[in-house]
N, C-alpha and C positions, 0 to 999 in steps of 0.2 A: 504493500500499499504505499509506504514512504517513498519507494523508488518511482512509482507511478506519479505521485504527486510532484516529486522532483522533476521528473521528466515533462509533466504538463507545464510546470513553472518555467522550465528551460524553453519549451516550445513557445510559450507566451512571450517570453523576453525576445526570443528571435522574431516573432511576428511584430512586436513593438518597435524593435530596431529597424526591421524592414520597412514599416510604416513611417517611421521617422525619416528614413533615407528618401523614400518616395515623396514625402511631403517637402523635404529640403530641396530635392531635385526640381520638384514642380514650382516651388517658389522661386528658385534660382532661375529656371527657365522663363517664368513669367516676368521677372525682373530684367532679364536680358532682352526679352522681346519687346518690353516697354521702352527700354533705353534704346534698342535698335530702331524702333519706330520714331521715337523723338529725334534721334540723330538724323534719320532718313528725311523727316519732315523738314528740319533745319536746312539740310542740304538741298532738298527739293525747292524750298522757299528761295535759297541763295541762287540756285540755278534759274528759277524763274524770273527773279528780279534781274539778274544779268541778261537774260534773253529778252525780257521787256525793254531794258535800257538799249540794247542793241537794235531792236525793231524800232524804237522811237528815234534813234540816232540815224538809222537808215532812212526812215521816212523824212526826217529833217534834210538829210543829204540829198535825197531825191528832189525835194523843193528847191534847194540851193543850186543844184545842177541846172534845173530849169530856168532859174533866174540868172545863170551864166557865171557862176562862181567856179573857179578852177578846182580840180579834184585835190591838188595839193593843199589848197587853203581849206577846203572842207575836211580833209584828213586831219589836218593840224587842229582845227577848231573843234571837231567832234570826237577826236582821238579814236579815229577809225583808220584802218589801213587803206592804202589806195586801191588794193585789190577788192576790198570789201565794197567800196563805193563804185567801182567799175562793174561790179556784179549786178548793180541796181540799174545800170544804164540801158 
């Protein structure tokens, strides 16, 4: 009887340990996913802002080209490459 109780106690301890490990793993995984999503959102926001700025500068460059401003002047003023400006011509 004592051996059976000791064995049951041992099995319960093993189950408790396994449960704790699964919980810790799950919590770590959740935390990692949340951190990854937050970093991904920040990076996506940064890329979106840069893309929006580029599109706005290209639209402005197109207007300046129509008005007769040189590619070199536009590139310097809007901090674009001359190739980027030529791509909108």
